[in-house]
Every structure is written in C-alpha cells, then in structure tokens.
C-alpha positions as CSV (number, residue, x, y, z in Angstrom):
1,M,114.2,-16.8,53.7
2,N,113.2,-14.9,51.4
3,H,110.2,-12.0,51.9
4,N,107.8,-14.4,49.9
5,D,108.8,-17.9,51.4
6,Q,108.1,-16.1,54.9
7,H,104.4,-15.0,53.5
8,G,103.3,-18.0,52.2
9,G,104.9,-19.8,55.2
10,Q,102.4,-17.3,57.8
11,H,99.7,-17.4,55.1
12,G,99.7,-21.3,55.1
13,G,100.0,-21.7,59.2
14,Q,97.0,-19.5,59.5
15,H,94.8,-20.6,57.1
16,G,95.1,-24.5,58.2
17,D,94.6,-23.4,62.2
18,Q,91.1,-22.1,61.2
19,P,88.6,-23.3,63.3
20,G,86.0,-24.7,59.9
21,D,88.9,-27.0,58.9
22,Q,89.0,-28.9,62.4
23,P,87.4,-32.8,61.4
24,G,83.8,-33.0,61.7
25,G,83.5,-29.4,62.9
26,Q,81.7,-25.9,61.5
27,P,82.1,-22.5,61.6
28,G,82.5,-21.3,64.9
29,G,83.9,-24.3,66.2
30,Q,80.6,-26.3,67.6
31,P,81.8,-29.7,66.7
32,G,79.6,-32.4,64.7
33,G,76.7,-29.5,63.7
34,H,73.9,-31.3,66.5
35,G,74.3,-29.7,69.8
36,A,73.0,-31.1,73.4
37,G,69.7,-28.7,72.4
38,A,69.1,-29.8,68.6
39,P,65.4,-31.3,68.4
40,Q,65.0,-34.6,69.1
41,D,64.4,-36.9,66.0
42,P,60.5,-38.3,65.6
43,D,61.4,-41.5,64.4
44,D,63.1,-41.9,67.9
45,H,60.0,-41.1,69.7
46,E,58.3,-43.0,67.5
47,G,59.9,-46.4,67.3
48,H,59.8,-46.4,71.6
49,L,56.0,-46.5,71.0
50,H,56.6,-48.9,68.6
51,G,58.8,-50.5,71.3
52,R,56.1,-50.4,73.8
53,A,53.2,-51.5,72.3
54,S,55.4,-55.1,71.0
55,H,55.9,-55.4,74.1
56,A,52.2,-54.9,75.3
57,E,51.1,-57.7,72.6
58,H,54.0,-60.0,73.2
59,G,53.5,-59.9,76.8
60,G,50.0,-60.6,76.4
61,A,47.2,-59.6,79.5
62,S,47.9,-61.5,82.7
63,W,44.6,-64.3,83.4
64,P,43.4,-61.5,86.6
65,T,42.8,-58.6,84.6
66,A,41.0,-60.3,82.1
67,V,39.0,-61.8,84.6
68,K,38.2,-58.7,86.4
69,A,36.9,-57.1,83.1
70,T,34.7,-59.9,82.2
71,L,33.1,-59.9,85.6
72,H,32.8,-56.1,85.1
73,C,30.6,-57.5,81.8
74,L,28.3,-59.7,83.3
75,T,27.6,-57.9,86.4
76,G,25.7,-55.0,84.0
77,C,24.6,-57.9,81.3
78,A,23.7,-60.0,84.6
79,I,21.1,-56.3,85.9
80,G,20.3,-55.3,82.6
81,E,19.0,-59.1,81.1
82,I,17.3,-59.7,84.1
83,L,15.7,-56.7,84.6
84,G,14.4,-57.2,81.2
85,M,12.9,-60.6,81.7
86,I,11.0,-59.2,85.0
87,V,10.0,-56.0,82.9
88,G,8.7,-58.3,79.9
89,T,7.0,-60.8,81.7
90,A,5.2,-58.4,84.3
91,L,4.0,-56.5,80.7
92,G,3.0,-59.9,79.4
93,W,5.3,-59.5,75.9
94,G,6.1,-62.9,74.6
95,N,9.9,-64.2,74.1
96,V,11.1,-62.9,71.4
97,P,10.5,-58.4,72.4
98,T,11.2,-59.7,76.7
99,M,14.6,-61.1,75.2
100,V,15.2,-58.2,72.9
101,L,14.9,-55.9,76.0
102,A,16.8,-58.0,78.1
103,I,19.5,-57.6,75.2
104,V,19.0,-53.5,75.0
105,L,19.4,-53.1,79.1
106,A,22.2,-55.9,79.3
107,F,24.2,-53.1,76.5
108,L,23.1,-50.3,78.7
109,F,23.7,-51.5,81.7
110,G,27.0,-52.8,80.9
111,Y,28.0,-49.5,79.3
112,S,27.2,-47.9,82.2
113,F,29.5,-49.3,84.6
114,T,32.5,-48.0,82.2
115,L,30.6,-45.1,81.4
116,F,30.8,-43.8,85.3
117,A,33.8,-45.3,86.2
118,V,35.8,-42.4,83.5
119,R,33.5,-39.9,84.2
120,R,34.8,-39.7,87.6
121,A,38.6,-39.7,86.2
122,G,37.2,-36.7,84.5
123,L,36.0,-37.5,81.5
124,D,33.8,-35.3,79.8
125,L,30.6,-37.4,78.6
126,R,31.6,-37.5,75.1
127,A,35.2,-38.7,75.2
128,A,33.2,-41.1,78.1
129,V,30.9,-42.6,75.9
130,K,33.9,-43.6,73.0
131,V,35.5,-45.1,75.9
132,A,33.0,-47.2,76.4
133,L,31.8,-48.2,73.3
134,A,35.4,-49.1,72.7
135,A,36.0,-50.9,75.5
136,D,32.7,-53.2,76.2
137,T,30.8,-53.4,72.5
138,V,33.4,-56.8,72.2
139,S,32.9,-58.1,75.4
140,I,28.8,-58.0,76.1
141,A,28.4,-58.5,72.8
142,V,30.2,-62.0,73.2
143,M,28.1,-62.8,76.8
144,E,24.4,-62.0,75.2
145,L,25.1,-64.0,72.6
146,V,26.3,-66.7,74.0
147,D,23.6,-66.6,77.1
148,N,21.1,-66.1,75.1
149,A,21.8,-69.3,72.6
150,I,21.7,-71.2,75.8
151,I,18.5,-70.4,76.8
152,A,17.2,-70.5,73.9
153,L,18.5,-74.3,73.3
154,T,17.7,-75.3,76.9
155,P,14.1,-77.3,76.0
156,G,11.0,-75.4,78.0
157,A,13.3,-72.7,79.4
158,M,11.6,-70.0,76.7
159,E,8.5,-70.8,78.0
160,A,9.8,-71.1,81.8
161,Q,8.4,-68.0,83.9
162,L,10.0,-65.7,86.5
163,S,8.7,-68.3,89.3
164,D,10.3,-71.7,87.2
165,G,13.4,-72.8,88.8
166,L,14.5,-73.8,85.1
167,F,14.4,-70.2,83.8
168,W,17.0,-69.4,86.5
169,S,18.9,-72.4,86.2
170,A,19.2,-72.0,82.2
171,L,19.9,-67.9,82.5
172,L,22.9,-68.3,85.3
173,G,24.2,-71.6,83.4
174,G,24.4,-69.4,80.6
175,F,26.0,-66.9,82.2
176,A,28.7,-69.7,83.7
177,I,29.5,-70.7,80.2
178,A,29.8,-67.4,78.3
179,F,31.6,-66.1,81.2
180,L,34.5,-69.4,80.5
181,I,33.7,-67.6,77.0
182,T,34.3,-64.5,77.3
183,T,37.5,-64.3,79.6
184,P,39.9,-65.6,76.7
185,V,38.2,-63.6,74.2
186,N,38.6,-60.2,77.0
187,K,42.6,-61.2,77.8
188,W,43.5,-61.2,73.4
189,M,42.0,-57.8,73.4
190,I,43.7,-56.5,76.7
191,G,47.0,-58.1,75.4
192,R,46.6,-55.8,71.9
193,G,45.8,-52.7,73.4
194,R,42.2,-52.5,73.1
195,G,38.9,-53.7,74.8
196,H,38.6,-52.6,78.5
197,A,42.7,-51.4,78.0
198,V,41.6,-48.4,76.8
199,V,40.1,-47.8,80.7
200,H,43.1,-48.5,82.3
201,A,44.8,-45.4,81.4
202,Y,41.6,-43.6,83.5
203,H,42.3,-45.6,86.5
C-alpha cells in the first residue's frame, strides 16, 4: 500500500467516526435534538386542559350537586323576597313596587351568600363579586321568574295580605315549583363549567 492510500483510508475513517454524522444526532453527541430539559410543547398543555373540559362536559354534574346549588339560591331568594313583601306591605306600597322590591332583595341576598363564602376563601371584593355574578345570576333569575309567575297567576294571591294563608301558600308553592325547574338548569350549567361550578374552586 502506498502513502496516498494509507492517508486516504485514515482520513475517511476519521471523517466517518465524527459524532455529528451519527444518525439522528447533533454535534457534541447529543441525540435527537430535544433533551430532558427542553421546554414543554404548549399544545400538550392545551390538549390536557381541553381533555379535562371535555370530560366535565360529557360527564355532567350529579343531581346532589345541582340540588345543593339550587337550595343555596333558594335560601337567599326566599329571605330576600319575604323581606321585600314585609317591607312593602308595612309601607303600604302597591303590588308592583312591593314585587320589585322583593325581587331586588332576592337577588341581593342570593348573591350575598356566595359573596361571603368566596370572601372567606381569600378572594378580594372585586373578584368575589365577579364570581357571585357568574355563579348565581341565571339560577336566581329562573327562580324569581317562575316564583313570581306562580304568584301572579294564582287568583287572589296578589291582593292577599301577609296574614292570609293564600299569600303563603302561593309563595311557598311558587318556590317549590321554581326549585323543581331551576335544579335541572343548574345541573346543565355546572356540567359545562358554568354557574355554581365557578364557586367550587374556592371551597
């Protein structure tokens, strides 16, 4: 073998053994190009969140959860509405202003229950108000719509006084029907991450 052949063989062997020529490798012998410390793909994280949301949507909320949320709203609505009726009657107001006051107080007391709960969990006032509005608005609105519709459609209920049995039977009957209608609404909303679902993170 002459000198040129030896030199060519050595050069070719050394060139072929360079780390940068290894399959799938990079200079410096780091395989693949993505080490253990490489940043996580944002799409993986978004997909994980989307998977959780889809699972919640398809799984839905349980009936006990929906009943609990509805009772929460019903308690605040009942306190506010009865208080409004008492105040309106004591002041000698007519049916319309008394009902308006009762509805306003129903929303106020309904919101306040959630507001105090999330405030105790550490939220500032502004954030707590947003949570209360998101959690309770639809539920209270449906409940008040149904309850007041029942009272308005019950003959003589609007003219009945606080001392009349008709007044209380119409009011309590309205709340009972409102509860039955609002509970499925709350179940549907919670199952999709809305309504009282936004409060659960702070429990």
